[in-house]
C-alpha positions as a printed NumPy array, in Angstrom:
array([[  6.452, -10.094,   1.651],
       [  3.967,  -7.997,   3.562],
       [  1.548,  -5.395,   2.25 ],
       [  0.456,  -3.011,   4.996],
       [ -2.155,  -0.275,   4.712],
       [ -2.465,   2.551,   7.211],
       [ -6.189,   3.013,   6.564],
       [ -6.721,  -0.272,   8.38 ],
       [ -3.766,  -0.087,  10.793],
       [ -3.822,   3.502,  12.021],
       [ -6.479,   4.328,  14.604],
       [ -7.848,   7.816,  14.041],
       [ -4.873,  10.141,  14.426],
       [ -2.844,   7.43 ,  16.19 ],
       [ -0.206,   6.098,  13.805],
       [  0.43 ,   2.376,  13.609],
       [  4.173,   3.031,  13.356],
       [  4.114,   4.898,  16.685],
       [  2.126,   2.258,  18.588],
       [  3.736,   0.   ,  21.161],
       [  4.142,  -3.651,  20.229],
       [  1.018,  -4.778,  22.082],
       [ -1.19 ,  -2.238,  20.298],
       [  0.385,  -3.105,  16.947],
       [ -0.518,  -6.746,  17.485],
       [ -4.11 ,  -5.777,  18.26 ],
       [ -4.351,  -3.837,  15.009],
       [ -2.691,  -6.615,  13.003],
       [ -5.098,  -9.174,  14.478],
       [ -7.931,  -7.261,  12.756],
       [ -6.04 ,  -6.77 ,   9.488],
       [ -6.257,  -8.787,   6.307],
       [ -4.841,  -7.618,   3.004],
       [ -7.618,  -9.539,   1.222],
       [ -9.992,  -6.756,   2.307],
       [ -8.768,  -4.699,  -0.624],
       [ -6.237,  -6.717,  -2.641],
       [ -5.606, -10.095,  -4.234],
       [ -2.032, -11.345,  -4.557],
       [ -1.054, -14.068,  -7.008],
       [  2.052, -15.234,  -8.859],
       [  2.317, -14.391, -12.545],
       [  1.811, -17.318, -14.922],
       [  5.492, -17.726, -15.757],
       [  6.311, -17.605, -12.045],
       [  3.904, -20.454, -11.308],
       [  6.004, -22.638, -13.614],
       [  9.231, -21.552, -11.893],
       [  7.812, -22.204,  -8.433],
       [  6.778, -25.684,  -9.458],
       [ 10.145, -26.346, -11.068],
       [ 12.056, -25.412,  -7.924],
       [  9.62 , -27.185,  -5.618],
       [  8.583, -23.894,  -3.993],
       [  5.176, -23.248,  -2.431],
       [  3.37 , -19.884,  -2.624],
       [  0.995, -19.073,   0.241],
       [ -0.951, -15.911,   1.005],
       [ -1.593, -14.834,   4.578],
       [ -3.25 , -11.931,   6.407],
       [ -0.41 ,  -9.498,   5.723],
       [  0.772, -10.607,   2.278],
       [  2.435, -13.781,   1.082],
       [  5.275, -16.201,   1.707],
       [  7.203, -18.576,  -0.523],
       [  8.21 , -21.805,   1.201],
       [ 11.321, -23.682,   0.147],
       [ 12.25 , -27.283,   0.942],
       [ 15.768, -27.3  ,   2.372],
       [ 18.451, -29.769,   3.351],
       [ 19.056, -30.766,   6.978],
       [ 21.161, -27.638,   7.511],
       [ 17.97 , -25.579,   7.221],
       [ 19.347, -23.124,   4.648],
       [ 20.365, -25.036,   1.498],
       [ 17.52 , -25.451,  -1.021],
       [ 16.988, -29.071,  -2.061],
       [ 16.818, -27.776,  -5.625],
       [ 19.512, -25.144,  -6.177],
       [ 18.159, -21.762,  -7.317],
       [ 20.215, -19.787,  -9.838],
       [ 21.367, -16.324,  -8.785],
       [ 19.609, -14.621, -11.706],
       [ 16.268, -16.317, -11.036],
       [ 13.382, -13.954, -10.36 ],
       [  9.764, -14.418,  -9.354],
       [  6.946, -12.022, -10.257],
       [  3.818, -11.493,  -8.171],
       [  0.712,  -9.525,  -9.113],
       [ -0.979,  -7.164,  -6.663],
       [ -4.553,  -6.594,  -7.829],
       [ -7.136,  -4.184,  -6.431],
       [-10.399,  -5.8  ,  -5.339],
       [-12.089,  -2.844,  -3.61 ],
       [-13.512,  -0.222,  -5.997],
       [-12.962,   2.407,  -3.263],
       [ -9.217,   1.705,  -3.072],
       [ -8.138,   5.161,  -4.26 ],
       [-10.687,   6.775,  -1.922],
       [ -8.866,   5.516,   1.166],
       [ -5.329,   5.242,  -0.228],
       [ -2.948,   8.193,  -0.437],
       [ -2.082,   7.714,  -4.102],
       [ -3.023,  10.22 ,  -6.78 ],
       [ -6.3  ,   9.244,  -8.406],
       [ -5.113,  10.469, -11.785],
       [ -2.46 ,   7.731, -11.724],
       [ -5.029,   4.938, -11.524],
       [ -4.114,   2.372, -14.174],
       [ -0.401,   3.112, -14.031],
       [  1.85 ,   0.3  , -12.871],
       [  3.823,   0.37 ,  -9.621],
       [  6.964,  -1.772,  -9.612],
       [  8.621,  -3.077,  -6.466],
       [ 11.811,  -5.088,  -6.845],
       [ 15.163,  -5.704,  -5.189],
       [ 16.761,  -5.03 ,  -8.594],
       [ 16.114,  -1.869, -10.579],
       [ 14.465,  -2.473, -13.958],
       [ 16.678,  -1.979, -16.985],
       [ 16.026,   1.405, -18.538],
       [ 14.729,   3.004, -15.357],
       [ 16.196,   6.286, -14.067],
       [ 19.035,   6.049, -11.522],
       [ 16.771,   7.356,  -8.756],
       [ 14.135,   4.641,  -9.25 ],
       [ 13.571,   3.165,  -5.758],
       [ 14.195,  -0.391,  -4.655],
       [ 11.704,  -2.385,  -2.628],
       [ 11.87 ,  -1.765,   1.108],
       [ 12.167,  -4.249,   3.952],
       [  9.888,  -4.548,   6.972],
       [ 10.3  ,  -1.788,   9.524],
       [ 11.629,   0.823,   7.104],
       [  8.314,   2.699,   7.345],
       [  8.732,   4.051,   3.805],
       [  5.387,   4.647,   2.125],
       [  4.877,   3.598,  -1.468],
       [  4.256,   6.607,  -3.696],
       [  4.392,   7.68 ,  -7.33 ],
       [  8.18 ,   7.268,  -7.532],
       [  7.56 ,   3.516,  -7.904],
       [  5.521,   3.993, -11.099],
       [  7.093,   2.617, -14.266],
       [  7.483,   4.822, -17.322],
       [  4.908,   4.288, -20.071],
       [  7.532,   2.463, -22.149],
       [  8.51 ,   0.073, -19.347],
       [  4.894,  -0.487, -18.38 ],
       [  4.046,  -1.421, -21.959],
       [  6.94 ,  -3.907, -21.99 ],
       [  5.723,  -5.481, -18.74 ],
       [  2.135,  -5.735, -19.946],
       [  3.297,  -7.645, -23.025],
       [  4.545, -10.388, -20.696],
       [  1.159, -10.797, -19.014],
       [ -2.028, -12.518, -20.054],
       [ -5.091, -10.321, -20.535],
       [ -6.649, -11.608, -17.314],
       [ -3.471, -10.787, -15.382],
       [ -3.63 ,  -7.11 , -16.383],
       [ -7.138,  -6.55 , -15.013],
       [ -7.195,  -4.423, -11.82 ],
       [ -3.399,  -4.644, -11.599],
       [ -1.854,  -2.129,  -9.205],
       [  1.714,  -3.361,  -8.847],
       [  4.274,  -5.936,  -9.832],
       [  6.537,  -7.342,  -7.151],
       [  9.627,  -8.903,  -8.742],
       [ 12.129, -10.584,  -6.463],
       [ 15.555, -11.785,  -7.566],
       [ 17.825, -14.133,  -5.637],
       [ 20.438, -11.383,  -5.763],
       [ 19.392,  -7.765,  -5.404],
       [ 21.153,  -4.493,  -6.115],
       [ 22.704,  -4.598,  -2.653],
       [ 23.472,  -7.385,  -0.22 ],
       [ 20.73 ,  -6.404,   2.242],
       [ 18.19 ,  -7.266,  -0.46 ],
       [ 19.71 , -10.635,  -1.429],
       [ 17.573, -13.705,  -0.771],
       [ 20.452, -16.163,  -1.073],
       [ 24.098, -15.742,  -0.095],
       [ 27.235, -16.344,  -2.178],
       [ 26.976, -20.105,  -1.539],
       [ 23.394, -20.279,  -2.771],
       [ 22.025, -20.772,   0.748],
       [ 18.944, -18.925,   1.942],
       [ 19.918, -15.946,   4.068],
       [ 19.1  , -16.42 ,   7.724],
       [ 17.012, -14.552,   8.561],
       [ 15.449, -14.257,   5.139],
       [ 14.589, -10.624,   4.344],
       [ 10.928,  -9.657,   4.694],
       [ 10.03 ,  -7.221,   1.924],
       [  7.329,  -4.63 ,   2.462],
       [  4.893,  -2.441,   0.601],
       [  3.44 ,   0.244,   2.878],
       [  0.386,   2.134,   1.651],
       [ -0.653,   5.294,   3.438],
       [ -4.218,   6.317,   4.232],
       [ -5.893,   9.191,   2.412],
       [ -6.083,  12.574,   4.164],
       [ -8.895,  14.833,   3.047],
       [-10.578,  18.123,   3.821],
       [-13.856,  17.327,   5.557],
       [-16.782,  19.368,   4.277],
       [-19.916,  19.538,   6.43 ],
       [-23.088,  20.623,   4.629],
       [-25.836,  21.903,   6.941],
       [-29.469,  22.839,   6.283],
       [-29.179,  25.977,   8.411],
       [-26.537,  28.612,   9.077],
       [-23.953,  27.69 ,  11.71 ],
       [-22.159,  29.845,  14.254],
       [-18.414,  29.316,  13.952],
       [-15.88 ,  30.558,  16.493],
       [-12.102,  30.97 ,  16.013],
       [-11.339,  28.048,  18.354],
       [-13.442,  25.608,  16.309],
       [-11.801,  22.966,  14.114],
       [-13.886,  24.063,  11.117],
       [-14.394,  27.279,   9.212],
       [-16.934,  28.633,   6.752],
       [-16.142,  27.708,   3.178],
       [-16.119,  30.843,   1.045],
       [-18.095,  32.628,   3.757],
       [-21.036,  30.232,   3.519],
       [-22.349,  29.546,   7.045],
       [-24.139,  26.393,   5.823],
       [-20.96 ,  24.782,   4.514],
       [-18.101,  24.259,   6.957],
       [-14.733,  22.745,   6.181],
       [-11.953,  21.484,   8.416],
       [ -9.075,  23.897,   8.813],
       [ -6.59 ,  21.123,   8.067],
       [ -6.696,  17.777,   6.273],
       [ -7.844,  14.88 ,   8.423],
       [ -6.976,  11.181,   8.127],
       [ -9.45 ,   8.564,   6.978],
       [ -9.185,   5.354,   9.005],
       [-11.341,   2.272,   9.409],
       [-11.042,   2.421,  13.192],
       [-10.719,   5.194,  15.721],
       [-12.352,   8.62 ,  15.877],
       [-10.93 ,  11.996,  14.92 ],
       [-12.225,  14.826,  17.075],
       [-13.554,  17.746,  15.004],
       [-15.223,  20.31 ,  17.23 ],
       [-17.847,  22.912,  16.45 ],
       [-18.612,  24.761,  19.648],
       [-19.36 ,  22.113,  22.263],
       [-20.284,  19.473,  19.677],
       [-18.067,  16.858,  18.036],
       [-18.84 ,  16.455,  14.36 ],
       [-19.019,  12.983,  12.775],
       [-16.183,  11.478,  10.769],
       [-16.847,  10.793,   7.078],
       [-16.82 ,   7.407,   5.406],
       [-14.862,   6.542,   2.276],
       [-17.623,   6.295,  -0.306],
       [-17.753,   9.996,  -1.146],
       [-14.353,  11.466,  -2.032],
       [-14.196,  14.474,  -4.337],
       [-10.807,  15.218,  -5.908],
       [ -9.615,  18.681,  -6.84 ],
       [ -6.772,  17.637,  -9.106],
       [ -5.664,  21.176,  -9.925],
       [ -5.176,  22.016,  -6.241],
       [ -3.982,  18.507,  -5.323],
       [ -6.702,  18.303,  -2.666],
       [ -9.369,  15.784,  -1.764],
       [-12.683,  16.465,  -0.039],
       [-14.975,  14.238,   2.036],
       [-18.537,  15.509,   2.18 ],
       [-20.961,  14.912,   5.041],
       [-24.579,  16.043,   4.926],
       [-25.732,  17.058,   8.382]])
């Protein structure tokens, strides 16, 4: 399972998904999911992992579960029942997470649910977890209803609920064969599917606050906000990324890119603003 975040993987306006393989590897070499998230198995899953002789390991892009197999390389030494599932907790560790992540701030505290089997009681359109390479960004459609979230929280210890963003629940058999982990004979699929959560980077309107009036021309990338020549705003939303530079021109000058500490939401207009004092 990999958890990718475009704030760290995109480079300015250059999308990670559009990079060639060499450039992707360069970006991944600098990436570590632990920069913003902690991943751990739920308590009941720890017992299951131990019972099946499985080993949970985190890595730079997410986590893996290792299974001891027979000499054929695909048959688990301890057979795993088809209806067995494992639950993993994805917990936010960076207080600025919603500043640089393209998820609605008003949904903070709601539970995202990624699984290869739809939860009972969910609407028919509730999405299944995606596999690596799908390039499908996680959004609000993965949020559980209040009723289902309450049911899930009852299964967790108090400490497990703290800072919880998402549950990843993986069954040996998913809702379709491409999401199965084992085949009809109980052997591990080869290759084993790599599941993916892809988080997009926040785009915001960049607001530049000057001490003096500025001269703005039609060709510039900024405009006066409400006619105020001391406050300029980008004509379009711009991406926030850890690396790279987005060119925003005012006359012959390039304006600085904002950081992620100061994000101002306008919930009614579904807009976000990044302010820079010049």
